Every structure is written in structure tokens, then in C-alpha cells.
LOLOPA-273828 format. One line per 8 residues: for each residue x, y, z of N, C-alpha, C, O. Coordinates in nm, 4 decimals. Example, Ala and Ser with C-alpha at 12.3 -4.5 7.8 and 13.67 -1.06 7.14 Angstrom:
BEGIN
1.3190 -0.5690 0.7800 1.2300 -0.4500 0.7800 1.3200 -0.3300 0.7800 1.4236 -0.3319 0.8465; 1.2850 -0.2250 0.7080 1.3670 -0.1060 0.7140 1.2900 0.0030 0.7870 1.3409 0.1138 0.8039 .
***
This chain:
BEGIN
19.7328 7.8249 10.2039 19.7222 7.8961 10.0758 19.9147 7.9344 10.0281 20.0158 7.9590 10.0938; 19.8879 7.9228 9.9053 20.0788 7.9130 9.8704 20.0970 8.0369 9.8038 20.0475 8.0328 9.6912; 20.1546 8.1562 9.8344 20.1867 8.2107 9.6767 20.3811 8.2915 9.6776 20.4280 8.3482 9.7763; 20.4515 8.2736 9.5528 20.5604 8.2845 9.5275 20.5588 8.4021 9.4349 20.4575 8.4024 9.3649; 20.6432 8.5056 9.4124 20.6265 8.5861 9.3042 20.7809 8.6536 9.3741 20.8377 8.6302 9.4808; 20.8067 8.7251 9.2845 20.9046 8.8138 9.3055 20.9131 8.9105 9.1545 20.8388 8.8807 9.0610; 21.0107 9.0271 9.1435 21.0243 9.1175 9.0855 21.0659 9.2303 9.1349 21.1055 9.2086 9.2494; 21.0763 9.3321 9.1085 21.1427 9.5094 9.1545 21.0480 9.5888 9.1557 20.9408 9.5910 9.0952 .
21.0997 9.6613 9.2369 21.0233 9.8094 9.2131 21.1331 9.9343 9.2733 21.1836 9.9556 9.3835; 21.1418 10.0195 9.1051 21.2885 10.0687 9.1457 21.4264 10.0192 9.1543 21.4747 9.9539 9.0618; 21.4693 10.0375 9.2240 21.5930 9.9523 9.3062 21.6089 9.8526 9.3741 21.7080 9.7798 9.3802; 21.4375 9.8399 9.4686 21.4117 9.7382 9.5266 21.3785 9.5975 9.4446 21.3148 9.5791 9.3408; 21.4618 9.4871 9.5514 21.4458 9.3800 9.4784 21.3884 9.3000 9.6178 21.4403 9.2829 9.7281; 21.2642 9.2613 9.5640 21.1492 9.1583 9.6768 21.1450 9.0347 9.6745 21.1321 9.0068 9.5553; 21.1478 8.9442 9.7317 21.0812 8.8015 9.6749 20.9616 8.7873 9.8133 20.9798 8.7953 9.9348; 20.8534 8.7665 9.7426 20.7367 8.7031 9.8771 20.6953 8.5805 9.8607 20.6456 8.5394 9.7558 .
20.7141 8.5074 9.9720 20.6389 8.3884 9.9580 20.6173 8.3776 10.0703 20.6946 8.4083 10.1610; 20.4413 8.3039 10.0877 20.3612 8.2431 10.1908 20.3455 8.1304 10.1516 20.3287 8.1118 10.0311; 20.3465 8.0296 10.2365 20.3552 7.8653 10.2653 20.2535 7.8215 10.2871 20.1581 7.8960 10.3092; 20.2393 7.6580 10.2877 20.1061 7.6083 10.3538 20.0681 7.6830 10.4964 20.1468 7.7205 10.5833; 19.9357 7.6925 10.4946 19.9407 7.7156 10.6328 19.8637 7.5987 10.7392 19.7553 7.5483 10.7099; 19.9370 7.5663 10.8630 19.9391 7.4222 10.9758 19.7540 7.3591 10.8921 19.6562 7.4337 10.8870; 19.7549 7.2341 10.8470 19.6707 7.1719 10.8936 19.5476 7.1793 10.6954 19.4377 7.1282 10.6733; 19.6298 7.2556 10.6095 19.5803 7.3254 10.4989 19.6664 7.2968 10.3993 19.7763 7.3468 10.3753 .
19.5967 7.1971 10.3337 19.6720 7.1485 10.1486 19.6260 7.1765 10.0284 19.5179 7.1413 9.9812; 19.7604 7.2802 9.9480 19.6820 7.2959 9.8355 19.6559 7.1557 9.7476 19.7312 7.0607 9.7267; 19.5036 7.1844 9.7001 19.4332 7.1279 9.6184 19.4235 7.1222 9.4247 19.4001 7.0317 9.3446; 19.4469 7.2298 9.4152 19.4600 7.2912 9.2741 19.5556 7.3566 9.2476 19.6284 7.3798 9.3441; 19.5902 7.4026 9.1403 19.7151 7.4879 9.1448 19.7528 7.4833 8.9495 19.8411 7.4196 8.8922; 19.6284 7.5929 8.8795 19.6470 7.6549 8.7678 19.7369 7.7758 8.7432 19.6775 7.8795 8.7726; 19.8481 7.7936 8.7032 19.9209 7.9136 8.6595 19.8333 8.0026 8.5632 19.8644 8.1215 8.5566; 19.7313 7.9594 8.4908 19.7028 7.9712 8.3653 19.5992 8.0693 8.3932 19.6010 8.1868 8.3566 .
19.4752 7.9903 8.4861 19.3350 8.0277 8.5198 19.3625 8.1688 8.6221 19.4325 8.1718 8.7234; 19.2902 8.2734 8.5656 19.3067 8.4428 8.6485 19.2392 8.4185 8.7248 19.2981 8.4694 8.8203; 19.0802 8.3416 8.7969 19.0230 8.2800 8.8402 18.9439 8.1978 8.8972 18.8468 8.1741 8.8253; 18.9422 8.1245 9.0296 18.8823 7.9561 9.0417 18.7344 8.0265 9.0789 18.7419 8.1404 9.1251; 18.6208 7.9770 9.0651 18.4919 7.9860 9.1066 18.5028 7.8205 9.1826 18.5532 7.7162 9.1408; 18.4172 7.8604 9.3353 18.4370 7.7576 9.4212 18.2615 7.6908 9.4199 18.1769 7.7756 9.4482; 18.2222 7.5847 9.3970 18.0692 7.5619 9.4578 18.0268 7.5743 9.6184 18.0973 7.5748 9.7193; 17.8885 7.5838 9.6015 17.8612 7.6505 9.7977 17.9480 7.5407 9.8486 18.0631 7.5841 9.8523 .
17.9434 7.4341 9.8840 18.0034 7.2716 9.9108 18.0809 7.2698 9.9263 18.1234 7.2203 10.0307; 18.1886 7.3422 9.7997 18.3324 7.3093 9.7611 18.3485 7.1727 9.6791 18.4585 7.1183 9.6689; 18.2623 7.1343 9.6363 18.2847 7.0197 9.6015 18.2580 7.0067 9.4405 18.2421 6.9066 9.3707; 18.2590 7.1112 9.4163 18.3055 7.1801 9.1895 18.3700 7.2701 9.2149 18.3447 7.3316 9.3185; 18.4623 7.3061 9.1422 18.4902 7.4373 9.0900 18.5174 7.4447 8.9284 18.5234 7.3558 8.8435; 18.5288 7.5617 8.9222 18.5948 7.5621 8.7601 18.6577 7.7427 8.7301 18.6486 7.8343 8.8118; 18.7022 7.7488 8.6287 18.7277 7.8467 8.5976 18.6896 7.9175 8.4733 18.7477 8.0197 8.4368; 18.6009 7.8682 8.4144 18.4876 7.8985 8.2923 18.5963 7.8430 8.1729 18.5895 7.8864 8.0579 .
18.6859 7.7531 8.2099 18.7222 7.6853 8.0709 18.6867 7.5319 8.1208 18.6105 7.4684 8.0479; 18.7397 7.4646 8.2470 18.7721 7.3813 8.2546 18.7150 7.3576 8.4021 18.7333 7.4350 8.4960; 18.6374 7.2291 8.4077 18.5724 7.2419 8.5359 18.6172 7.0950 8.5930 18.6318 6.9986 8.5178; 18.6371 7.0890 8.7343 18.6345 7.0260 8.8362 18.6075 6.9538 8.9083 18.5171 7.0235 8.9543; 18.6005 6.8118 9.0046 18.5209 6.8060 9.0962 18.6083 6.7124 9.1998 18.6786 6.6183 9.1630; 18.5962 6.7423 9.2947 18.7114 6.7264 9.4077 18.7448 6.6085 9.4458 18.8301 6.5761 9.5284; 18.6545 6.5252 9.3649 18.6545 6.3191 9.3649 18.6835 6.2922 9.2751 18.7579 6.1944 9.2676; 18.6521 6.3460 9.1803 18.6950 6.3127 9.0099 18.7984 6.4033 8.9677 18.8419 6.3771 8.8556 .
18.8487 6.4993 9.0233 18.9808 6.5391 8.9177 18.9220 6.6539 8.7722 18.8164 6.7101 8.7431; 18.9915 6.6487 8.7423 18.9476 6.7019 8.5584 18.7758 6.6765 8.5393 18.7423 6.5958 8.6260; 18.6897 6.7065 8.4786 18.5874 6.6395 8.4292 18.5723 6.6941 8.2989 18.5659 6.6137 8.2059; 18.5634 6.8494 8.2682 18.4952 6.8535 8.1130 18.6170 7.0341 8.1236 18.6506 7.1283 8.1954; 18.6317 6.9730 7.9968 18.6469 7.1494 7.9307 18.5424 7.2028 7.8361 18.4888 7.1433 7.7426; 18.5274 7.3006 7.8693 18.4027 7.3510 7.7926 18.3895 7.5621 7.7835 18.3345 7.6219 7.8761; 18.4367 7.6235 7.6860 18.4661 7.7485 7.7314 18.3518 7.7914 7.7786 18.2773 7.8218 7.6854; 18.2902 7.8124 7.9126 18.1613 7.8521 7.9264 18.1659 8.0019 7.9279 18.0695 8.0680 7.8892 .
18.2880 8.0618 7.9765 18.2796 8.2200 7.9997 18.2873 8.2524 8.1283 18.3283 8.1736 8.2136; 18.2444 8.3837 8.1553 18.3445 8.4357 8.2829 18.2301 8.3728 8.4188 18.1098 8.3781 8.3932; 18.2745 8.3148 8.5605 18.1592 8.2636 8.5797 18.1226 8.4051 8.6420 18.1857 8.5101 8.6541; 17.9879 8.3621 8.6783 17.8424 8.4474 8.7818 17.8996 8.4424 8.8876 18.0047 8.4873 8.9333; 17.7510 8.3326 8.9508 17.7619 8.2421 9.0199 17.7180 8.0854 9.0108 17.6573 8.0129 8.9320; 17.7815 8.0754 9.1328 17.7548 7.8623 9.1146 17.6051 7.9218 9.1539 17.6015 8.0234 9.2234; 17.4678 7.8529 9.1054 17.3319 7.8178 9.1714 17.3082 7.7641 9.2453 17.2097 7.7689 9.3189; 17.4381 7.6654 9.2428 17.3861 7.5874 9.3410 17.5090 7.4558 9.3014 17.5759 7.4526 9.1982 .
17.5152 7.3205 9.4530 17.6580 7.2379 9.3763 17.6492 7.1743 9.2078 17.7348 7.1089 9.1484; 17.5451 7.2095 9.1706 17.5200 7.1117 9.0275 17.5104 7.2221 8.8895 17.5004 7.1907 8.7709; 17.5166 7.3511 8.9458 17.5253 7.4479 8.7912 17.5256 7.5993 8.8500 17.4699 7.6397 8.9521; 17.5946 7.6625 8.7682 17.6471 7.7966 8.7761 17.6014 7.8585 8.6513 17.5473 7.8174 8.5487; 17.6368 7.9575 8.6903 17.6013 8.0396 8.5444 17.7152 8.1247 8.5112 17.7985 8.1532 8.5972; 17.7242 8.1712 8.3778 17.7844 8.2316 8.3362 17.7754 8.3573 8.2472 17.6725 8.3786 8.1832; 17.8854 8.4446 8.2417 17.8558 8.5640 8.1365 17.9459 8.4999 8.0219 18.0569 8.4523 8.0454; 17.8797 8.5037 7.8786 17.9722 8.5166 7.8105 17.9715 8.5898 7.6878 17.8803 8.6106 7.6078 .
18.1141 8.6315 7.6893 18.2122 8.7251 7.6772 18.1947 8.7249 7.5339 18.2089 8.6235 7.4656; 18.1608 8.8493 7.4841 18.1453 8.8819 7.3383 18.2678 8.9410 7.3285 18.3407 8.8774 7.2524; 18.3114 9.0233 7.3687 18.4176 9.1510 7.3716 18.5364 9.0566 7.4548 18.5341 8.9386 7.4899; 18.6391 9.1623 7.4694 18.7622 9.0905 7.5598 18.7533 9.1567 7.6842 18.7469 9.2795 7.6770; 18.7515 9.1128 7.7808 18.6743 9.1658 7.9082 18.7633 9.3244 7.8642 18.8346 9.3673 7.7735; 18.6966 9.3768 8.0099 18.5710 9.3570 8.0860 18.4890 9.2525 8.0276 18.5791 9.2024 7.9604; 18.3987 9.1888 8.0043 18.2590 9.1524 7.9728 18.1751 9.2484 7.9440 18.1469 9.3354 8.0264; 18.1211 9.2440 7.8142 17.9737 9.3131 7.7827 17.8897 9.2301 7.6640 17.9053 9.1398 7.5818 .
17.7873 9.3267 7.7141 17.6717 9.1883 7.6345 17.5837 9.1289 7.6977 17.6091 9.1074 7.8162; 17.4812 9.0924 7.6555 17.3383 9.0444 7.7183 17.3536 8.8569 7.7446 17.2636 8.7832 7.7849; 17.4720 8.8235 7.7133 17.4702 8.6491 7.6800 17.5159 8.6388 7.8138 17.5901 8.7043 7.8870; 17.4120 8.4813 7.8268 17.4328 8.4561 7.9887 17.4225 8.3103 7.9290 17.3755 8.2846 7.8182; 17.4804 8.2060 8.0311 17.4628 8.0805 7.9871 17.4849 7.9789 8.1289 17.5799 7.9980 8.2048; 17.4024 7.8902 8.1474 17.4096 7.8077 8.2963 17.4873 7.6649 8.2210 17.4565 7.6184 8.1112; 17.5715 7.6242 8.2938 17.6276 7.5072 8.2741 17.6267 7.4010 8.4001 17.6501 7.4262 8.5183; 17.6025 7.3109 8.3570 17.6316 7.1893 8.4738 17.7306 7.1845 8.5541 17.8194 7.2404 8.4898 .
17.7784 7.1510 8.6633 17.9450 7.0970 8.7180 18.0440 7.0354 8.6381 18.1670 7.0332 8.6352; 17.9289 6.9749 8.5597 18.0153 6.8770 8.4554 18.0167 6.9653 8.3070 18.0277 6.8956 8.2062; 18.0096 7.0659 8.2939 18.0942 7.1324 8.1932 17.9550 7.0971 8.1181 17.9790 7.0660 8.0014; 17.8645 7.0940 8.1384 17.7514 7.0514 7.9423 17.6729 7.1736 7.9675 17.6697 7.2079 8.0856; 17.6158 7.2389 7.8923 17.5325 7.3864 7.8847 17.4062 7.3375 7.8748 17.3799 7.2428 7.8007; 17.3161 7.3991 7.9499 17.1823 7.3254 8.0024 17.1046 7.4837 7.9589 16.9826 7.4804 7.9422; 17.1643 7.5939 7.9449 17.0496 7.7087 7.9190 17.1482 7.8427 7.8271 17.2699 7.8410 7.8082; 17.0767 7.9205 7.7949 17.1287 8.0258 7.7361 17.0290 8.1441 7.7524 16.9079 8.1308 7.7344 .
17.0970 8.2763 7.7927 16.9854 8.3754 7.8568 17.0070 8.4974 7.8013 17.1230 8.5182 7.7660; 16.9385 8.5721 7.7862 16.9654 8.7315 7.7544 16.9361 8.8459 7.8581 16.8303 8.9077 7.8695; 17.0305 8.8588 7.9182 16.9827 8.9786 8.0755 17.0043 9.1134 8.0401 17.1176 9.1610 8.0471; 16.9339 9.1618 8.0131 16.9870 9.3314 7.9940 17.0444 9.3717 8.1351 17.0431 9.3313 8.2513; 17.1048 9.4932 8.0447 17.1838 9.6212 8.1726 17.3399 9.5571 8.1881 17.3979 9.4777 8.1140; 17.3974 9.6390 8.3454 17.5586 9.5940 8.3095 17.5686 9.4314 8.3279 17.4759 9.3503 8.3277; 17.6925 9.4112 8.3420 17.7415 9.2710 8.3506 17.7028 9.2507 8.5073 17.7495 9.3331 8.5859; 17.6061 9.1281 8.5664 17.5827 9.0511 8.6489 17.6473 9.0802 8.7502 17.7644 9.0994 8.7176 .
17.6253 9.0986 8.8971 17.7092 9.0836 9.0115 17.6180 9.0530 9.1071 17.5589 9.1251 9.1876; 17.6128 8.8710 9.0763 17.5130 8.8167 9.1415 17.5427 8.7388 9.3110 17.6494 8.7060 9.3628; 17.4275 8.7304 9.3536 17.4102 8.6409 9.4582 17.3066 8.5539 9.4576 17.1906 8.5949 9.4612; 17.3406 8.4094 9.4524 17.2675 8.3058 9.4309 17.1512 8.3134 9.5851 17.2025 8.3074 9.6968; 17.0214 8.3245 9.5716 16.8940 8.2999 9.6556 16.8288 8.1254 9.6081 16.7789 8.0719 9.7071; 16.8250 8.0691 9.5277 16.7928 7.9479 9.4841 16.8240 7.9351 9.3716 16.8494 8.0333 9.3018; 16.8317 7.7661 9.3098 16.8964 7.7233 9.2033 16.8585 7.7640 9.1412 16.9078 7.7024 9.0467; 16.7459 7.8904 9.0639 16.6710 7.9523 9.0173 16.6680 8.0920 9.0487 16.5794 8.1529 8.9889 .
16.7221 8.1434 9.1068 16.6720 8.2828 9.1319 16.8233 8.3665 9.2453 16.8889 8.3251 9.3409; 16.8215 8.4980 9.1646 17.0108 8.5523 9.1902 16.9492 8.6731 9.2438 16.8516 8.7314 9.1965; 17.0107 8.7021 9.3389 16.9915 8.8965 9.3772 17.0743 8.9703 9.2589 17.1841 8.9192 9.2368; 17.0446 9.0655 9.1914 17.2089 9.1422 9.1264 17.1738 9.2346 9.2079 17.0654 9.2641 9.2581; 17.3159 9.2933 9.2187 17.3871 9.3705 9.3650 17.3695 9.4633 9.2587 17.2799 9.5455 9.2777; 17.4436 9.4725 9.1320 17.4272 9.5909 9.0928 17.3293 9.6659 9.0207 17.3466 9.7843 8.9914; 17.2224 9.5976 8.9899 17.1152 9.6386 8.9070 16.9766 9.6591 9.0339 16.8745 9.7278 9.0326; 17.0312 9.5693 9.1285 16.9042 9.6173 9.2581 16.7643 9.5317 9.2183 16.6530 9.5837 9.2267 .
16.7908 9.3645 9.1645 16.7019 9.3234 9.0961 16.7078 9.1686 9.1010 16.8028 9.0928 9.0813; 16.5614 9.1405 9.1372 16.6318 8.9502 9.1663 16.5314 8.9000 9.0322 16.4167 8.9284 8.9978; 16.6509 8.8006 8.9714 16.6003 8.7392 8.8628 16.5236 8.6246 8.9124 16.5274 8.6081 9.0344; 16.4595 8.5478 8.8474 16.3972 8.4363 8.7898 16.4799 8.3809 8.6813 16.4980 8.4437 8.5769; 16.5444 8.2331 8.7096 16.6675 8.2119 8.5737 16.5594 8.1177 8.4918 16.5823 8.0901 8.3740; 16.4260 8.0632 8.5667 16.3651 7.9268 8.5143 16.2521 7.9972 8.3828 16.1760 8.0940 8.3863; 16.2743 7.9297 8.3088 16.2211 7.9643 8.1688 16.2154 8.0715 8.0814 16.1349 8.0966 7.9917; 16.3431 8.1493 8.1330 16.3747 8.2466 8.0365 16.3633 8.3427 8.1813 16.2700 8.3492 8.2614 .
16.5030 8.4175 8.1812 16.5035 8.5253 8.2702 16.4026 8.6760 8.2688 16.4005 8.7737 8.1940; 16.3250 8.6366 8.3906 16.2290 8.7383 8.4190 16.2624 8.8120 8.5422 16.2956 8.7463 8.6409; 16.2565 8.9679 8.5498 16.2702 9.0086 8.7151 16.1353 8.9899 8.7721 16.0187 8.9909 8.7325; 16.2298 8.9649 8.9301 16.0661 8.9290 9.0471 16.0476 9.0153 9.1338 15.9494 9.0192 9.2080; 16.1458 9.0980 9.1331 16.1482 9.2185 9.2692 16.2482 9.2610 9.1761 16.3176 9.1985 9.0959; 16.2348 9.4395 9.2199 16.3306 9.5547 9.1671 16.3105 9.6454 9.2784 16.2272 9.6456 9.3691; 16.3967 9.7145 9.2526 16.4310 9.8379 9.3300 16.5043 9.9342 9.2794 16.5816 9.8959 9.1915; 16.5081 10.1106 9.3189 16.5723 10.2043 9.2751 16.7309 10.1488 9.2382 16.7848 10.0603 9.3046 .
16.7826 10.2022 9.1452 16.9551 10.1735 9.1641 17.0150 10.1750 9.2761 16.9696 10.2400 9.3703; 17.0884 10.1284 9.2820 17.1703 10.1027 9.4696 17.2961 10.2204 9.4774 17.4010 10.1941 9.4186; 17.2871 10.3091 9.5279 17.4193 10.3498 9.5135 17.5069 10.2816 9.6131 17.4982 10.2905 9.7355; 17.5614 10.2374 9.5686 17.7073 10.1126 9.5688 17.6628 10.0088 9.5133 17.6236 10.0138 9.3967; 17.6590 9.8547 9.6105 17.5775 9.7424 9.5825 17.5040 9.6982 9.6954 17.5558 9.6995 9.8071; 17.3918 9.6604 9.6770 17.2913 9.6089 9.7436 17.3327 9.4603 9.8031 17.4191 9.4151 9.7279; 17.3068 9.3774 9.8982 17.3206 9.3056 9.9939 17.1778 9.2080 10.0077 17.0737 9.2737 10.0090; 17.1611 9.0378 10.0196 17.0514 9.0169 10.0956 17.0308 8.9421 10.2434 17.0517 8.8233 10.2677 .
16.9939 9.0233 10.3154 16.9791 9.0158 10.4692 16.8849 8.8543 10.4980 16.7774 8.9139 10.4911; 16.8567 8.7591 10.5143 16.7545 8.6814 10.5153 16.6343 8.6900 10.3715 16.6326 8.6632 10.2514; 16.5691 8.7298 10.4477 16.4633 8.7460 10.3365 16.4592 8.8704 10.2745 16.3873 8.8666 10.1746; 16.5142 8.9905 10.2978 16.4936 9.1171 10.2516 16.5827 9.1437 10.2006 16.6767 9.0677 10.2240; 16.6151 9.2765 10.0905 16.7240 9.3450 10.0199 16.7525 9.4504 10.0950 16.6588 9.5219 10.1307; 16.9062 9.4868 10.1403 16.9291 9.5882 10.1434 17.0284 9.6607 10.0823 17.1346 9.6006 10.0662; 17.0186 9.8231 10.0277 17.0874 9.8666 9.9582 17.0955 10.0123 9.9941 17.0184 10.0659 10.0738; 17.2198 10.0901 9.9135 17.2037 10.2326 9.9432 17.1346 10.3285 9.8886 17.1777 10.3353 9.7735 .
17.0492 10.4104 9.9033 16.9555 10.5291 9.7678 16.9479 10.6445 9.8591 16.8846 10.6476 9.9646; 17.0237 10.7453 9.8047 16.9661 10.8549 9.7991 17.0207 10.9052 9.9675 16.9592 10.9863 10.0366; 17.1604 10.8282 10.0121 17.1909 10.8866 10.1180 17.1422 10.7623 10.2352 17.1652 10.7793 10.3549; 17.0982 10.6834 10.2025 16.9932 10.6334 10.3188 17.0257 10.4724 10.2873 17.0779 10.4417 10.1802; 16.9961 10.3850 10.3740 17.0488 10.2355 10.4212 16.8530 10.2086 10.4186 16.7850 10.2333 10.5182; 16.7960 10.1589 10.2944 16.7024 10.0796 10.2955 16.7301 9.9259 10.3030 16.8152 9.8633 10.2398; 16.6320 9.8748 10.4017 16.5571 9.7760 10.3931 16.4067 9.7140 10.3148 16.3018 9.7686 10.3492; 16.4002 9.5983 10.2088 16.2887 9.5828 10.1403 16.2601 9.4171 10.1726 16.3594 9.3511 10.1416 .
16.1845 9.3608 10.2098 16.1228 9.2708 10.1742 16.1142 9.1946 10.0549 16.0572 9.2538 9.9632; 16.1567 9.0749 10.0289 16.1078 9.0327 9.8579 16.0216 8.9033 9.8687 15.9747 8.8517 9.7673 .
***
């Protein structure tokens, strides 16, 4: 990890520098990117505008939107913002690792906070629902609105509800 910043807080001047850790090399650096989403195996990554591959380098530029989750190493789900962040709206798209759009989707509700279950299914932690993205999005499991964020544990959904922690098979 590498970070260097400087500034002031009132009358105190500070400089913070974090250097490379032993045996860790910086592979990519882009000061314009607000975030970088890395595929499950680490072979591909994107900031929503540019797509990279660890063996090929820069692959493609595509204004895909805000990355939500890599579904697998070959494709990722993006929120197609219609407003300045925070993103609102129902528009989502699936892009391949080389930056090509393969599907557009309309998913209602708050912007997704998702965990991949497979290359076609995601768990929406905020909405407490499992979506199948193949052949148009559809809910294949849902629970009551969670208190906080739910999670996947094995083949079960775990979420807070009315002061309890609930665990359900999906």
C-alpha cells in the first residue's frame, strides 16, 4: 500500500506517508479514480470508466457507471447513474471484463449493495432479496426489510429483524 498526503488542521501541519510493505508492489495507480473494483481472482479491475487486465494492462474505456459487484471474473454489474452521486434510479448494466455492455436491467428500490452468489445471482444486502439477473431481473428469494445489512452464510441468508438475528435457507 502506498499513500502520501499533506495538509493542515488549524495551526498543525501534517504529512502522512505510507510506503510499500515488504513483498507488495503497487500495480496500478490513478489519482483520478475515486474507487477501484477488483474481480474475484484479481485478474481484472475497473473504476467504472476504464477496464484493466493484470496481464494486458488497459483494455477499454467505457462509461459503465458505478461498479456494484463483480459477478465473476468475466462480468460486473454497474449502476447507471442518472444523477450526480449518490446514484439514484433503476438503471443497471452488466459489462464484460473488456468493457463491453451485454445487458441493461431495471431493478427497483434503493441502489444495490450486493454480494455475488453466482454469475447470474446476487444478494441485495440492503433490500434483503436474492435477484436472478438472467433473462431480466427477478426476485427468487426475499425476506422482510433488514435492520442494517444482511449477509450470506453458506446457503443461508442472515439478517437483523425486530431485535433478532434471523437465519433462513435460500
